[in-house]
mmCIF file of the C-alpha atoms, coordinates in Angstrom:
data_MODEL
# 
_entry.id   MODEL 
# 
loop_
_atom_site.group_PDB 
_atom_site.id 
_atom_site.type_symbol 
_atom_site.label_atom_id 
_atom_site.label_alt_id 
_atom_site.label_comp_id 
_atom_site.label_asym_id 
_atom_site.label_entity_id 
_atom_site.label_seq_id 
_atom_site.pdbx_PDB_ins_code 
_atom_site.Cartn_x 
_atom_site.Cartn_y 
_atom_site.Cartn_z 
_atom_site.occupancy 
_atom_site.B_iso_or_equiv 
_atom_site.pdbx_formal_charge 
_atom_site.auth_seq_id 
_atom_site.auth_comp_id 
_atom_site.auth_asym_id 
_atom_site.auth_atom_id 
_atom_site.pdbx_PDB_model_num 
ATOM 1   C CA . UNK A 1 1   ? 18.220  -25.895 35.283  1.00 0.00 ? 1   UNK A CA 1 
ATOM 2   C CA . UNK A 1 2   ? 15.088  -24.263 36.679  1.00 0.00 ? 2   UNK A CA 1 
ATOM 3   C CA . UNK A 1 3   ? 13.566  -21.611 34.402  1.00 0.00 ? 3   UNK A CA 1 
ATOM 4   C CA . UNK A 1 4   ? 10.362  -20.974 36.359  1.00 0.00 ? 4   UNK A CA 1 
ATOM 5   C CA . UNK A 1 5   ? 11.318  -17.328 36.824  1.00 0.00 ? 5   UNK A CA 1 
ATOM 6   C CA . UNK A 1 6   ? 10.784  -16.835 33.069  1.00 0.00 ? 6   UNK A CA 1 
ATOM 7   C CA . UNK A 1 7   ? 7.342   -18.449 32.773  1.00 0.00 ? 7   UNK A CA 1 
ATOM 8   C CA . UNK A 1 8   ? 4.198   -16.531 31.848  1.00 0.00 ? 8   UNK A CA 1 
ATOM 9   C CA . UNK A 1 9   ? 1.129   -18.202 33.427  1.00 0.00 ? 9   UNK A CA 1 
ATOM 10  C CA . UNK A 1 10  ? -2.155  -17.758 31.551  1.00 0.00 ? 10  UNK A CA 1 
ATOM 11  C CA . UNK A 1 11  ? -4.751  -15.686 33.365  1.00 0.00 ? 11  UNK A CA 1 
ATOM 12  C CA . UNK A 1 12  ? -7.417  -15.961 30.639  1.00 0.00 ? 12  UNK A CA 1 
ATOM 13  C CA . UNK A 1 13  ? -7.663  -17.091 27.022  1.00 0.00 ? 13  UNK A CA 1 
ATOM 14  C CA . UNK A 1 14  ? -10.077 -16.261 24.211  1.00 0.00 ? 14  UNK A CA 1 
ATOM 15  C CA . UNK A 1 15  ? -10.212 -17.872 20.771  1.00 0.00 ? 15  UNK A CA 1 
ATOM 16  C CA . UNK A 1 16  ? -11.035 -15.115 18.284  1.00 0.00 ? 16  UNK A CA 1 
ATOM 17  C CA . UNK A 1 17  ? -10.747 -17.102 15.039  1.00 0.00 ? 17  UNK A CA 1 
ATOM 18  C CA . UNK A 1 18  ? -11.083 -20.803 14.204  1.00 0.00 ? 18  UNK A CA 1 
ATOM 19  C CA . UNK A 1 19  ? -10.157 -21.777 10.653  1.00 0.00 ? 19  UNK A CA 1 
ATOM 20  C CA . UNK A 1 20  ? -9.491  -25.025 8.790   1.00 0.00 ? 20  UNK A CA 1 
ATOM 21  C CA . UNK A 1 21  ? -5.740  -24.859 9.380   1.00 0.00 ? 21  UNK A CA 1 
ATOM 22  C CA . UNK A 1 22  ? -5.139  -22.449 12.239  1.00 0.00 ? 22  UNK A CA 1 
ATOM 23  C CA . UNK A 1 23  ? -6.831  -20.732 15.131  1.00 0.00 ? 23  UNK A CA 1 
ATOM 24  C CA . UNK A 1 24  ? -5.974  -17.413 16.727  1.00 0.00 ? 24  UNK A CA 1 
ATOM 25  C CA . UNK A 1 25  ? -6.281  -16.815 20.421  1.00 0.00 ? 25  UNK A CA 1 
ATOM 26  C CA . UNK A 1 26  ? -5.518  -13.891 22.683  1.00 0.00 ? 26  UNK A CA 1 
ATOM 27  C CA . UNK A 1 27  ? -4.182  -14.793 26.113  1.00 0.00 ? 27  UNK A CA 1 
ATOM 28  C CA . UNK A 1 28  ? -3.854  -12.535 29.107  1.00 0.00 ? 28  UNK A CA 1 
ATOM 29  C CA . UNK A 1 29  ? -0.715  -13.626 30.938  1.00 0.00 ? 29  UNK A CA 1 
ATOM 30  C CA . UNK A 1 30  ? 1.125   -12.773 34.117  1.00 0.00 ? 30  UNK A CA 1 
ATOM 31  C CA . UNK A 1 31  ? 4.672   -11.558 33.541  1.00 0.00 ? 31  UNK A CA 1 
ATOM 32  C CA . UNK A 1 32  ? 7.561   -12.570 35.803  1.00 0.00 ? 32  UNK A CA 1 
ATOM 33  C CA . UNK A 1 33  ? 7.344   -9.120  37.448  1.00 0.00 ? 33  UNK A CA 1 
ATOM 34  C CA . UNK A 1 34  ? 3.678   -9.712  38.382  1.00 0.00 ? 34  UNK A CA 1 
ATOM 35  C CA . UNK A 1 35  ? 2.154   -7.386  35.771  1.00 0.00 ? 35  UNK A CA 1 
ATOM 36  C CA . UNK A 1 36  ? -0.275  -8.583  33.109  1.00 0.00 ? 36  UNK A CA 1 
ATOM 37  C CA . UNK A 1 37  ? 0.169   -8.491  29.345  1.00 0.00 ? 37  UNK A CA 1 
ATOM 38  C CA . UNK A 1 38  ? -1.489  -10.013 26.272  1.00 0.00 ? 38  UNK A CA 1 
ATOM 39  C CA . UNK A 1 39  ? -0.138  -12.533 23.808  1.00 0.00 ? 39  UNK A CA 1 
ATOM 40  C CA . UNK A 1 40  ? -1.646  -13.193 20.366  1.00 0.00 ? 40  UNK A CA 1 
ATOM 41  C CA . UNK A 1 41  ? -1.074  -16.861 19.579  1.00 0.00 ? 41  UNK A CA 1 
ATOM 42  C CA . UNK A 1 42  ? -1.570  -18.768 16.334  1.00 0.00 ? 42  UNK A CA 1 
ATOM 43  C CA . UNK A 1 43  ? -2.403  -22.421 17.059  1.00 0.00 ? 43  UNK A CA 1 
ATOM 44  C CA . UNK A 1 44  ? -1.313  -24.861 14.336  1.00 0.00 ? 44  UNK A CA 1 
ATOM 45  C CA . UNK A 1 45  ? -1.541  -28.684 14.289  1.00 0.00 ? 45  UNK A CA 1 
ATOM 46  C CA . UNK A 1 46  ? 2.102   -29.093 13.263  1.00 0.00 ? 46  UNK A CA 1 
ATOM 47  C CA . UNK A 1 47  ? 3.722   -29.993 9.979   1.00 0.00 ? 47  UNK A CA 1 
ATOM 48  C CA . UNK A 1 48  ? 6.469   -31.947 8.281   1.00 0.00 ? 48  UNK A CA 1 
ATOM 49  C CA . UNK A 1 49  ? 9.078   -31.011 5.718   1.00 0.00 ? 49  UNK A CA 1 
ATOM 50  C CA . UNK A 1 50  ? 11.054  -33.463 3.601   1.00 0.00 ? 50  UNK A CA 1 
ATOM 51  C CA . UNK A 1 51  ? 14.624  -33.140 2.398   1.00 0.00 ? 51  UNK A CA 1 
ATOM 52  C CA . UNK A 1 52  ? 14.450  -35.727 -0.388  1.00 0.00 ? 52  UNK A CA 1 
ATOM 53  C CA . UNK A 1 53  ? 17.789  -36.664 -1.965  1.00 0.00 ? 53  UNK A CA 1 
ATOM 54  C CA . UNK A 1 54  ? 17.923  -38.819 -5.102  1.00 0.00 ? 54  UNK A CA 1 
ATOM 55  C CA . UNK A 1 55  ? 20.510  -41.528 -5.735  1.00 0.00 ? 55  UNK A CA 1 
ATOM 56  C CA . UNK A 1 56  ? 22.144  -39.017 -8.107  1.00 0.00 ? 56  UNK A CA 1 
ATOM 57  C CA . UNK A 1 57  ? 22.631  -36.582 -5.174  1.00 0.00 ? 57  UNK A CA 1 
ATOM 58  C CA . UNK A 1 58  ? 19.938  -34.162 -6.315  1.00 0.00 ? 58  UNK A CA 1 
ATOM 59  C CA . UNK A 1 59  ? 17.388  -32.530 -4.022  1.00 0.00 ? 59  UNK A CA 1 
ATOM 60  C CA . UNK A 1 60  ? 13.670  -32.543 -4.800  1.00 0.00 ? 60  UNK A CA 1 
ATOM 61  C CA . UNK A 1 61  ? 12.117  -29.084 -4.582  1.00 0.00 ? 61  UNK A CA 1 
ATOM 62  C CA . UNK A 1 62  ? 8.707   -27.684 -5.411  1.00 0.00 ? 62  UNK A CA 1 
ATOM 63  C CA . UNK A 1 63  ? 7.897   -24.304 -6.908  1.00 0.00 ? 63  UNK A CA 1 
ATOM 64  C CA . UNK A 1 64  ? 4.554   -22.849 -5.867  1.00 0.00 ? 64  UNK A CA 1 
ATOM 65  C CA . UNK A 1 65  ? 2.767   -19.559 -5.350  1.00 0.00 ? 65  UNK A CA 1 
ATOM 66  C CA . UNK A 1 66  ? 2.477   -18.548 -1.689  1.00 0.00 ? 66  UNK A CA 1 
ATOM 67  C CA . UNK A 1 67  ? -0.409  -16.154 -1.181  1.00 0.00 ? 67  UNK A CA 1 
ATOM 68  C CA . UNK A 1 68  ? 0.743   -14.758 2.219   1.00 0.00 ? 68  UNK A CA 1 
ATOM 69  C CA . UNK A 1 69  ? 4.027   -13.686 0.555   1.00 0.00 ? 69  UNK A CA 1 
ATOM 70  C CA . UNK A 1 70  ? 2.390   -12.751 -2.781  1.00 0.00 ? 70  UNK A CA 1 
ATOM 71  C CA . UNK A 1 71  ? 5.126   -14.550 -4.689  1.00 0.00 ? 71  UNK A CA 1 
ATOM 72  C CA . UNK A 1 72  ? 6.307   -17.874 -6.017  1.00 0.00 ? 72  UNK A CA 1 
ATOM 73  C CA . UNK A 1 73  ? 8.826   -19.692 -3.831  1.00 0.00 ? 73  UNK A CA 1 
ATOM 74  C CA . UNK A 1 74  ? 10.972  -22.801 -4.230  1.00 0.00 ? 74  UNK A CA 1 
ATOM 75  C CA . UNK A 1 75  ? 10.739  -25.071 -1.196  1.00 0.00 ? 75  UNK A CA 1 
ATOM 76  C CA . UNK A 1 76  ? 11.255  -28.612 -0.008  1.00 0.00 ? 76  UNK A CA 1 
ATOM 77  C CA . UNK A 1 77  ? 8.026   -30.650 0.053   1.00 0.00 ? 77  UNK A CA 1 
ATOM 78  C CA . UNK A 1 78  ? 6.023   -30.037 3.210   1.00 0.00 ? 78  UNK A CA 1 
ATOM 79  C CA . UNK A 1 79  ? 2.554   -30.274 4.650   1.00 0.00 ? 79  UNK A CA 1 
ATOM 80  C CA . UNK A 1 80  ? 0.283   -30.163 7.647   1.00 0.00 ? 80  UNK A CA 1 
ATOM 81  C CA . UNK A 1 81  ? -0.142  -33.051 10.047  1.00 0.00 ? 81  UNK A CA 1 
ATOM 82  C CA . UNK A 1 82  ? -3.619  -34.564 10.228  1.00 0.00 ? 82  UNK A CA 1 
ATOM 83  C CA . UNK A 1 83  ? -5.029  -35.163 13.745  1.00 0.00 ? 83  UNK A CA 1 
ATOM 84  C CA . UNK A 1 84  ? -3.199  -38.105 15.328  1.00 0.00 ? 84  UNK A CA 1 
ATOM 85  C CA . UNK A 1 85  ? -0.993  -38.648 12.267  1.00 0.00 ? 85  UNK A CA 1 
ATOM 86  C CA . UNK A 1 86  ? 2.528   -39.971 12.796  1.00 0.00 ? 86  UNK A CA 1 
ATOM 87  C CA . UNK A 1 87  ? 4.997   -37.361 11.462  1.00 0.00 ? 87  UNK A CA 1 
ATOM 88  C CA . UNK A 1 88  ? 7.074   -39.968 9.580   1.00 0.00 ? 88  UNK A CA 1 
ATOM 89  C CA . UNK A 1 89  ? 3.952   -41.235 7.796   1.00 0.00 ? 89  UNK A CA 1 
ATOM 90  C CA . UNK A 1 90  ? 2.957   -37.647 7.033   1.00 0.00 ? 90  UNK A CA 1 
ATOM 91  C CA . UNK A 1 91  ? 6.414   -37.057 5.535   1.00 0.00 ? 91  UNK A CA 1 
ATOM 92  C CA . UNK A 1 92  ? 5.975   -40.069 3.232   1.00 0.00 ? 92  UNK A CA 1 
ATOM 93  C CA . UNK A 1 93  ? 2.473   -38.930 2.274   1.00 0.00 ? 93  UNK A CA 1 
ATOM 94  C CA . UNK A 1 94  ? 3.484   -35.347 1.528   1.00 0.00 ? 94  UNK A CA 1 
ATOM 95  C CA . UNK A 1 95  ? 6.510   -36.453 -0.512  1.00 0.00 ? 95  UNK A CA 1 
ATOM 96  C CA . UNK A 1 96  ? 4.297   -38.703 -2.637  1.00 0.00 ? 96  UNK A CA 1 
ATOM 97  C CA . UNK A 1 97  ? 1.497   -36.144 -3.020  1.00 0.00 ? 97  UNK A CA 1 
ATOM 98  C CA . UNK A 1 98  ? 3.723   -33.219 -3.963  1.00 0.00 ? 98  UNK A CA 1 
ATOM 99  C CA . UNK A 1 99  ? 6.482   -34.898 -5.976  1.00 0.00 ? 99  UNK A CA 1 
ATOM 100 C CA . UNK A 1 100 ? 5.230   -38.357 -6.928  1.00 0.00 ? 100 UNK A CA 1 
ATOM 101 C CA . UNK A 1 101 ? 8.248   -39.970 -5.250  1.00 0.00 ? 101 UNK A CA 1 
ATOM 102 C CA . UNK A 1 102 ? 8.183   -42.758 -2.662  1.00 0.00 ? 102 UNK A CA 1 
ATOM 103 C CA . UNK A 1 103 ? 11.039  -43.114 -0.191  1.00 0.00 ? 103 UNK A CA 1 
ATOM 104 C CA . UNK A 1 104 ? 12.364  -46.415 1.136   1.00 0.00 ? 104 UNK A CA 1 
ATOM 105 C CA . UNK A 1 105 ? 14.174  -44.555 3.959   1.00 0.00 ? 105 UNK A CA 1 
ATOM 106 C CA . UNK A 1 106 ? 12.686  -41.691 5.985   1.00 0.00 ? 106 UNK A CA 1 
ATOM 107 C CA . UNK A 1 107 ? 14.882  -40.431 8.829   1.00 0.00 ? 107 UNK A CA 1 
ATOM 108 C CA . UNK A 1 108 ? 13.955  -37.753 11.361  1.00 0.00 ? 108 UNK A CA 1 
ATOM 109 C CA . UNK A 1 109 ? 16.541  -34.959 11.368  1.00 0.00 ? 109 UNK A CA 1 
ATOM 110 C CA . UNK A 1 110 ? 15.100  -32.371 13.728  1.00 0.00 ? 110 UNK A CA 1 
ATOM 111 C CA . UNK A 1 111 ? 11.917  -30.741 15.002  1.00 0.00 ? 111 UNK A CA 1 
ATOM 112 C CA . UNK A 1 112 ? 11.688  -26.959 15.227  1.00 0.00 ? 112 UNK A CA 1 
ATOM 113 C CA . UNK A 1 113 ? 9.221   -24.234 16.088  1.00 0.00 ? 113 UNK A CA 1 
ATOM 114 C CA . UNK A 1 114 ? 8.686   -22.137 12.964  1.00 0.00 ? 114 UNK A CA 1 
ATOM 115 C CA . UNK A 1 115 ? 7.815   -18.809 14.641  1.00 0.00 ? 115 UNK A CA 1 
ATOM 116 C CA . UNK A 1 116 ? 7.745   -19.216 18.443  1.00 0.00 ? 116 UNK A CA 1 
ATOM 117 C CA . UNK A 1 117 ? 7.128   -15.517 19.039  1.00 0.00 ? 117 UNK A CA 1 
ATOM 118 C CA . UNK A 1 118 ? 3.506   -15.894 17.930  1.00 0.00 ? 118 UNK A CA 1 
ATOM 119 C CA . UNK A 1 119 ? 2.814   -19.489 16.791  1.00 0.00 ? 119 UNK A CA 1 
ATOM 120 C CA . UNK A 1 120 ? 3.000   -22.977 18.302  1.00 0.00 ? 120 UNK A CA 1 
ATOM 121 C CA . UNK A 1 121 ? 3.628   -24.763 14.973  1.00 0.00 ? 121 UNK A CA 1 
ATOM 122 C CA . UNK A 1 122 ? 6.160   -27.565 15.425  1.00 0.00 ? 122 UNK A CA 1 
ATOM 123 C CA . UNK A 1 123 ? 7.731   -28.623 12.140  1.00 0.00 ? 123 UNK A CA 1 
ATOM 124 C CA . UNK A 1 124 ? 9.360   -32.060 11.846  1.00 0.00 ? 124 UNK A CA 1 
ATOM 125 C CA . UNK A 1 125 ? 12.183  -32.218 9.294   1.00 0.00 ? 125 UNK A CA 1 
ATOM 126 C CA . UNK A 1 126 ? 12.859  -35.573 7.619   1.00 0.00 ? 126 UNK A CA 1 
ATOM 127 C CA . UNK A 1 127 ? 15.524  -36.862 5.274   1.00 0.00 ? 127 UNK A CA 1 
ATOM 128 C CA . UNK A 1 128 ? 14.147  -39.129 2.522   1.00 0.00 ? 128 UNK A CA 1 
ATOM 129 C CA . UNK A 1 129 ? 16.369  -41.469 0.506   1.00 0.00 ? 129 UNK A CA 1 
ATOM 130 C CA . UNK A 1 130 ? 15.951  -44.527 -1.700  1.00 0.00 ? 130 UNK A CA 1 
ATOM 131 C CA . UNK A 1 131 ? 13.509  -42.655 -3.909  1.00 0.00 ? 131 UNK A CA 1 
ATOM 132 C CA . UNK A 1 132 ? 11.320  -44.254 -6.563  1.00 0.00 ? 132 UNK A CA 1 
ATOM 133 C CA . UNK A 1 133 ? 9.538   -41.986 -9.039  1.00 0.00 ? 133 UNK A CA 1 
ATOM 134 C CA . UNK A 1 134 ? 5.786   -42.216 -9.503  1.00 0.00 ? 134 UNK A CA 1 
ATOM 135 C CA . UNK A 1 135 ? 2.988   -39.714 -10.132 1.00 0.00 ? 135 UNK A CA 1 
ATOM 136 C CA . UNK A 1 136 ? 2.067   -36.622 -8.157  1.00 0.00 ? 136 UNK A CA 1 
ATOM 137 C CA . UNK A 1 137 ? -1.129  -36.845 -6.133  1.00 0.00 ? 137 UNK A CA 1 
ATOM 138 C CA . UNK A 1 138 ? -1.810  -33.150 -5.583  1.00 0.00 ? 138 UNK A CA 1 
ATOM 139 C CA . UNK A 1 139 ? -4.728  -31.868 -3.528  1.00 0.00 ? 139 UNK A CA 1 
ATOM 140 C CA . UNK A 1 140 ? -7.419  -30.178 -5.630  1.00 0.00 ? 140 UNK A CA 1 
ATOM 141 C CA . UNK A 1 141 ? -6.251  -26.723 -4.511  1.00 0.00 ? 141 UNK A CA 1 
ATOM 142 C CA . UNK A 1 142 ? -2.530  -27.433 -4.991  1.00 0.00 ? 142 UNK A CA 1 
ATOM 143 C CA . UNK A 1 143 ? -0.573  -26.325 -8.060  1.00 0.00 ? 143 UNK A CA 1 
ATOM 144 C CA . UNK A 1 144 ? 3.188   -26.768 -8.127  1.00 0.00 ? 144 UNK A CA 1 
ATOM 145 C CA . UNK A 1 145 ? 6.156   -27.760 -10.240 1.00 0.00 ? 145 UNK A CA 1 
ATOM 146 C CA . UNK A 1 146 ? 8.741   -30.337 -9.152  1.00 0.00 ? 146 UNK A CA 1 
ATOM 147 C CA . UNK A 1 147 ? 12.422  -29.461 -9.519  1.00 0.00 ? 147 UNK A CA 1 
ATOM 148 C CA . UNK A 1 148 ? 15.369  -31.837 -9.203  1.00 0.00 ? 148 UNK A CA 1 
ATOM 149 C CA . UNK A 1 149 ? 18.326  -29.622 -8.329  1.00 0.00 ? 149 UNK A CA 1 
ATOM 150 C CA . UNK A 1 150 ? 21.976  -30.469 -7.906  1.00 0.00 ? 150 UNK A CA 1 
ATOM 151 C CA . UNK A 1 151 ? 23.914  -28.665 -5.183  1.00 0.00 ? 151 UNK A CA 1 
ATOM 152 C CA . UNK A 1 152 ? 25.042  -25.865 -7.496  1.00 0.00 ? 152 UNK A CA 1 
ATOM 153 C CA . UNK A 1 153 ? 21.475  -25.157 -8.618  1.00 0.00 ? 153 UNK A CA 1 
ATOM 154 C CA . UNK A 1 154 ? 20.218  -25.242 -5.014  1.00 0.00 ? 154 UNK A CA 1 
ATOM 155 C CA . UNK A 1 155 ? 22.915  -22.727 -4.057  1.00 0.00 ? 155 UNK A CA 1 
ATOM 156 C CA . UNK A 1 156 ? 21.919  -20.516 -6.997  1.00 0.00 ? 156 UNK A CA 1 
ATOM 157 C CA . UNK A 1 157 ? 18.249  -20.618 -5.974  1.00 0.00 ? 157 UNK A CA 1 
ATOM 158 C CA . UNK A 1 158 ? 19.301  -19.605 -2.459  1.00 0.00 ? 158 UNK A CA 1 
ATOM 159 C CA . UNK A 1 159 ? 21.527  -16.799 -3.727  1.00 0.00 ? 159 UNK A CA 1 
ATOM 160 C CA . UNK A 1 160 ? 18.863  -15.224 -5.931  1.00 0.00 ? 160 UNK A CA 1 
ATOM 161 C CA . UNK A 1 161 ? 16.188  -15.483 -3.232  1.00 0.00 ? 161 UNK A CA 1 
ATOM 162 C CA . UNK A 1 162 ? 13.887  -17.986 -4.941  1.00 0.00 ? 162 UNK A CA 1 
ATOM 163 C CA . UNK A 1 163 ? 14.404  -20.109 -1.837  1.00 0.00 ? 163 UNK A CA 1 
ATOM 164 C CA . UNK A 1 164 ? 13.421  -17.815 1.020   1.00 0.00 ? 164 UNK A CA 1 
ATOM 165 C CA . UNK A 1 165 ? 11.653  -19.920 3.656   1.00 0.00 ? 165 UNK A CA 1 
ATOM 166 C CA . UNK A 1 166 ? 13.315  -21.065 6.869   1.00 0.00 ? 166 UNK A CA 1 
ATOM 167 C CA . UNK A 1 167 ? 12.558  -24.788 6.567   1.00 0.00 ? 167 UNK A CA 1 
ATOM 168 C CA . UNK A 1 168 ? 14.140  -25.058 3.115   1.00 0.00 ? 168 UNK A CA 1 
ATOM 169 C CA . UNK A 1 169 ? 17.152  -22.925 4.004   1.00 0.00 ? 169 UNK A CA 1 
ATOM 170 C CA . UNK A 1 170 ? 17.715  -25.006 7.156   1.00 0.00 ? 170 UNK A CA 1 
ATOM 171 C CA . UNK A 1 171 ? 17.399  -28.293 5.259   1.00 0.00 ? 171 UNK A CA 1 
ATOM 172 C CA . UNK A 1 172 ? 19.667  -27.228 2.405   1.00 0.00 ? 172 UNK A CA 1 
ATOM 173 C CA . UNK A 1 173 ? 22.389  -25.971 4.736   1.00 0.00 ? 173 UNK A CA 1 
ATOM 174 C CA . UNK A 1 174 ? 22.242  -29.321 6.567   1.00 0.00 ? 174 UNK A CA 1 
ATOM 175 C CA . UNK A 1 175 ? 22.553  -31.140 3.203   1.00 0.00 ? 175 UNK A CA 1 
ATOM 176 C CA . UNK A 1 176 ? 25.468  -28.946 2.102   1.00 0.00 ? 176 UNK A CA 1 
ATOM 177 C CA . UNK A 1 177 ? 27.254  -29.534 5.406   1.00 0.00 ? 177 UNK A CA 1 
ATOM 178 C CA . UNK A 1 178 ? 26.799  -33.308 5.036   1.00 0.00 ? 178 UNK A CA 1 
ATOM 179 C CA . UNK A 1 179 ? 28.040  -33.171 1.443   1.00 0.00 ? 179 UNK A CA 1 
ATOM 180 C CA . UNK A 1 180 ? 31.147  -31.235 2.550   1.00 0.00 ? 180 UNK A CA 1 
ATOM 181 C CA . UNK A 1 181 ? 31.839  -33.776 5.330   1.00 0.00 ? 181 UNK A CA 1 
ATOM 182 C CA . UNK A 1 182 ? 31.667  -36.535 2.712   1.00 0.00 ? 182 UNK A CA 1 
ATOM 183 C CA . UNK A 1 183 ? 34.045  -34.639 0.388   1.00 0.00 ? 183 UNK A CA 1 
ATOM 184 C CA . UNK A 1 184 ? 31.413  -33.853 -2.254  1.00 0.00 ? 184 UNK A CA 1 
ATOM 185 C CA . UNK A 1 185 ? 31.351  -30.341 -3.655  1.00 0.00 ? 185 UNK A CA 1 
# 
């Protein structure tokens, strides 16, 4: 199906901030009705998130303080892609760094835009299985706790709002659906 009538061609673009992780640009665009408007766009290199399930059917989560939210959240392991990095390799790296676990199986589940109204970040969600425990390899500015949660504990963390980010909620609902299909409660 042709969706050209919805496109917004760029008339001009200006980068107004360039950081280590993101950049911010302001684009002047042409609307489908011919008028011009502006769009503020956060450019991000992309990221991965890992739904890691142990042989005991427990999910690996990390608890960490998130400055933009000014609170501690419980999330699945995740991290930014390095330039040219394969997302599956990034998933393995982030799982090892944040939790200390290595996965013998890493399977791509889905890729999703995290906030397409203002950002181009594409997040690749992976399922990791066949886990072997090792030691965390945290970055020097990373401080987090690893949690191994069964399904009931994951549901509790969701219910009380300790899990409040879209990637983790999406991953956990996928896991719960798969568990239900397999007859596990």
